[in-house]
N, C-alpha and C positions, 0 to 999 in steps of 0.2 A: 530610495531611502531604505535602509535596513534597520529594523528594530530588534536589537539583541540577536542578530544573525538570522532573523526571519525576513525572507525576501519575497517580493511579489504580492504582498497583501497590505499595501500601504493604506488603502481606503478603510479596510477593516480596523487596522490599528488606530487610525484617526477617529473612527466612530467610537471606539472604546475610550479613547482619550477624552473625547467630548463628554461621554456619558459619566465617566468617573469624575471629571472636573466639576460637573454639574450635580453630582451626587444622585444620579438617576440610573444607576446600574441595575439591571434586572437580576432576578434570582436564579433563573434556569435558562440555559442556552443549549441549542442543538447545532453543532458545527457540522456542516455537510460539504463534501467535495471529494475528489479522487484521493486515493491513498498516496501518501508520500509527498505531500505538497506543503506541509508545515502546520496543519491544524493542531496536532497534539503539542508541538513546540510552542505555538502561540498560547494555548491553554495553560501550559506550564509556566510561561513567562508572566501571564496575567496573575496566576496564583502567587508567584514570587513577588509581583508588584504589591500585592496586599499584605504580604508577610515581611517585607523588608523593614529592618529595625532603624535604618538610617534615613531613608527618604519617604516623604509623604506619598501615599498611593496616587494622589491627584496629579503628581508629576509624571507618573508612569515611567519612572527611572530607577528601578531596583538597583542597588549598588553592586550586587553580585558577590560581595566580599564579607558582609556581616555574617554572624553565626546562623541567623535565620535563612538568609539567601543561600548559604552553603548547604544547609540542610535541605532546602527546596531543590537545589541542583542535584543533590545526591538521592532524591526521592525518600528522604528520611524525616521530613517535617511532620510533626504530629497533627498539624492543622490542615494538611493537604492530603486528601485521601484518594488513592489511585485504585481503579478497578479495570481489569481487562480480561479477555477470554484466554484461558489456559490453552496451550498448544494442543493438548490431547482431548479437548472438549469441543463439541459442536456449538454450544451456547455458553453464555456466562452463567455459572451456577447461581441458583437462588441464595445459596449460603453466603455469597459475597455481599448480599444486600441485607439479609435479616438474620444471619448467623446459621450455624449448623443445627440439625434437628434437636440435639441435646441442649442447645442454648439459643433457641429461637427468640428474636427480638432482644437479645442481650448482647449480641455482637453484630458485626457487619456494618456496611456503609450507613444505613439509615440510623442506627444507634449511635455511631461515632459522630455523625453530622449534627446530631441533637445535643451533643455534649458542649460544655463551655470551652471556647478556644483556650489553648495552653498559653500562647504568647500574645498575639495581636488581637484584633477585634473580630476577625472573620475566620470561618472554616470554609474550605473549598473542596469540592469533590469533582474528580475528573474521571469520567466513565468512557474509556476507549472501547473500540469494537462494539459500539451501540447497534451495529447491524446484526449482532448476534444476541440480542435480547429476545428471549422467547416470551410467550404470554405469561408464564408463571413468574419469570423474573421481572417483567414489566409491571405486573399487578402488585408485586411486593413493594414496588417503589411509588405507586400512584399517590398515596397519601403524602409522602415526602415531597413529590413533585408539585402537588396541588397546594400544599401548605409548607413550604420550605422553612426550616428553623430560622429564626431571626439572625441576620448578619451571616447568612450562608450563601454560597454560590455553587450551583451544580452545572457542570459542562459535560454534555454528552457529545461523542465524536463518532460520526458515521460517514458513509460514502454517498448515499442518496436518500431522498425523502421516501422513495418507493420501498426502501428496505426497512423503514421504521414503522412500528405499529401506530395506528391512528391515535391510540391513547397517549403515546409518547409525544407525537408531533403536536397535538393540540395543547399540550401543557408547556411547551418550550418556545422561546424566541429563537427563530431559525436564522443562522448566519451562514450564508452561502460563500464558499471559497471556489475560485476559478483555478483551472490548471495553470501552472507556471508557463511563461512564454519560452519558446524553444531557445531563444538567445540567452535567457537567464539560466536554463538548464545547462547549456554549453559553458557558460561562465562558471557555474558551480563545479562542473566536471573538470574544467581546466584548473581551477583553484585546487581541487582535490589532487589532481595529477602533480601540480607543482609542489604541494605539501609532501606528497609521497616521494617525489624525486629528491627533495631537500632532505627528507628523513633518511632515504637510502644512501645519500652522499655522506651524511653524518655518521651513519652506521659503518659505512665503508671506511671512512677515515679512522674511526675508533678501532675497527678490526685490523686495519693495515698497521696501525701503530702497535697494537697489542701483539699481533702475530708477526711483526717485523717483515711486513711486505707480503705476507700470505693472505689471500682473500678466499674465504671458504665458499664451497659450492652453494651452501644455503643462502649466503649473501647475494651471490650472483643471481640465484633464482628469484630472490625478493625484488631485485631491480628489474628483472625480465617480466615480472608479473604486473608491472605498472601499466595502466591503460595506454595504448598507443594513441598519439595525437590525432592520427588520421581517422580513427574510429569515432571520435567525440561528436562531430556534426551528425553522423549517421545515428548514433545512439540517442542524441538529444531529439532528433526529428522523429524517432520511433518511440519516444518515452511517454507520449501523451501528456507531457507537462508534469510528469511525476518523477521526483528524485529517486523514490523507491524503485520505480520501474527502470529508470536509467541505470541504477546500480545493479539490478538483476540482469541487465543487458551488457554490463561492462565485463565481458569475458570474450577474449579473442577467439577461442575455440568455438564458442557459441555462434559467432558470425560465419565461421567456416561451415558449421553444421547448417545454419540458416540458409546459406546460399544453395546447398545441396537439397535441403528440404523444400524450398520454393521451386527448385528445378523439377523435383519429383511431382509436386502439386500441379505445376503448369503443364507437364508432359503426360500426366495421368499414368505415371509409372508406379504400379503398386504390386509388390510381392509381399504379402502380409508379414511373413517371418522376418524378411530383411528390414522392412521399415520399422517394425516393432523393435527389433534389436537396436536399430539406430536411435530411436526415441528413448529407449531404456538406457542406452549408453550415455546419452546426453543428460538424462535425469540423474544417473549415478555419478556423473562427473561433478554434480553440485555438492557431493558429500553425503554424510549420513544424517545430518540434522534435518528433521522432518520439515521445518519451515523453509529451508533452502531448497529441498527437493520439491516441495509444493510450488515454490516460486519459479523454479525452472520449468515444471510442467505448465504452469500458468503462462509463461512467456512463449512456450511452444504453441499452446492453443491460441494465444493472442496473435501470434504470427499467422497461424492458419486462418483465424477469423478476419484478420486484416487482408489476407490474400483474397478471400471470397468476397469481402466487402468491395475491394478495389475491382475485382473481376465483374461484379454486378454493375458498377459504374461504367466500366470499360465496354461491356456488352450493350449497355443502354446508351453508349456514346455521350455519357455525362462525365463530369470531372469532380471528384470529391473535394470538398472545401479545404481539406488539409493536405492536398496532394504534395508529397515530398519526394525528391529523388526520382523524377520521371524517367531519367536515363536508366535507372535500375529497374523500374517496374515495367516500362513499356515492352521490352522483349519478353519478359515473363508472362505478361497478360496477352500478348500476341500469340505466344505458344499455347496458352490455355484456351484461346478461342477455338482452336482446332480439335481439342480433346474433351472439352466440357460438354456433357451430353444434354444439358438443359439451357434455358435462356437466362436473362438477367435476373428474373424473379427466382429462378432456381438457385442461382449463386447467392442471392440475398438470403434465401431460406437457409442455405447451408451455413452462412455466416451467423444467422440467429441460432441455429442448432448448436454450433460450436460455442456460442456465448452461453447456451444452457449448460454445456459441460464445464465451462469456466465457473459458473455458479456452483457446480458440484465441488470443484476444487476449493472454492472459498468455504464450503460447508464441511470440509474435512472428510469427504467421501473417500473410500479406499482407492488410492491412486491407480494401481494396476487395473481395477475395474473400470475406472474412467477411461484409461488409455485403450483398453480392450473394446469397450462399447463404442468409443469415438472412431476407432479404426474400422470396426465392423461397418459402421454407418457410412464412413467415407468410401470404403471399397464398394459397398452396395450402390451408393450414389454414382460413383464413377462408372459403374457397370450399367448405368441407365435405369436403376431401380430406385424410386423415391420411397424410402422407408421412414416411418414415424419415429420420433425420438422416444426411446424407451430405456428405462433402467430399473433394476429391482428396487421395490419400495423399501426393503429392509436396509438398503445402502444409504438412504437419505439421512438417517439419524444414528450413526455408528457409536457416538459417544455423547449421550444426552447429559 
């Protein structure tokens, strides 16, 4: 079942349907689960459900066409408040909750939520990136979370309970989302590919007619950039059940790089300048947008973490529960057995260390510093020297 384009979370949708039908909807929710699986979309559709001018919320069938629904879809509805972390900040600024210093408690989410709804009976606040609530920001919200304004709903969205402050967890009803099934990710990627092929064909027909048979190089390039069918199963299997992750992997040049990168990891071939240049080139290929560059660095480190995780299982003669594409991994792991200087525990430790660097990526630490530090550690480890994970403390909070 798909509820307004939301796939894979049927049971959660049914739970909300029952609660709304019975008039027993809670005031504060914490949606937890991997990034890119539909948590925010479900929160937005729930908000639209309560704001629809045509259909009763108990039906959970917002029309999507009335003025209120169209405002909600455009993120312009006065009774739906959105808060998320800016790209250039390490945390959600306290100003977003209680207003700037010159207008404390006169602006911000807490003030807006307390106001009377403009249209319908409810106000809804959606706080994305709840993983990036620091103590100051969380404290500014505590009274609102403890005593939400009447007829208000607050939905916080994060990736795991461990990344939420105890004061936040204890005041919310937790809703846990599971990763999407690999088959569903494949289905979504194939639908995206079909849509892009159809759009490319329509553009081609328009250009051909307009230019009397001449097809521009730009149009050819757009068709060539569509995800190849043969990559879809591999991308879905390595996505971790996340559409966001799948889209970050949907780049043919990345898979060429990935093959060479895994080969270097498995054979212990490290010449620092060469591998740094290769990684830097791959990050630069993502473009100049910081979020895209960070996403590319993330998938590189996730590839490395996956390698070390699988190596740990291979050295211990165990099989990971999510083993995919054994024909791809077996020769890589067999090569790694002859070059890896430690045992299975050492490989697992390196996977955990790489995960620590992934956390720094999420926290907006300066990317060249992350890459430098991780490579230094990797080269030391492959040289048989087990070094502790270290990084300059000043790097942990570059943009408070």
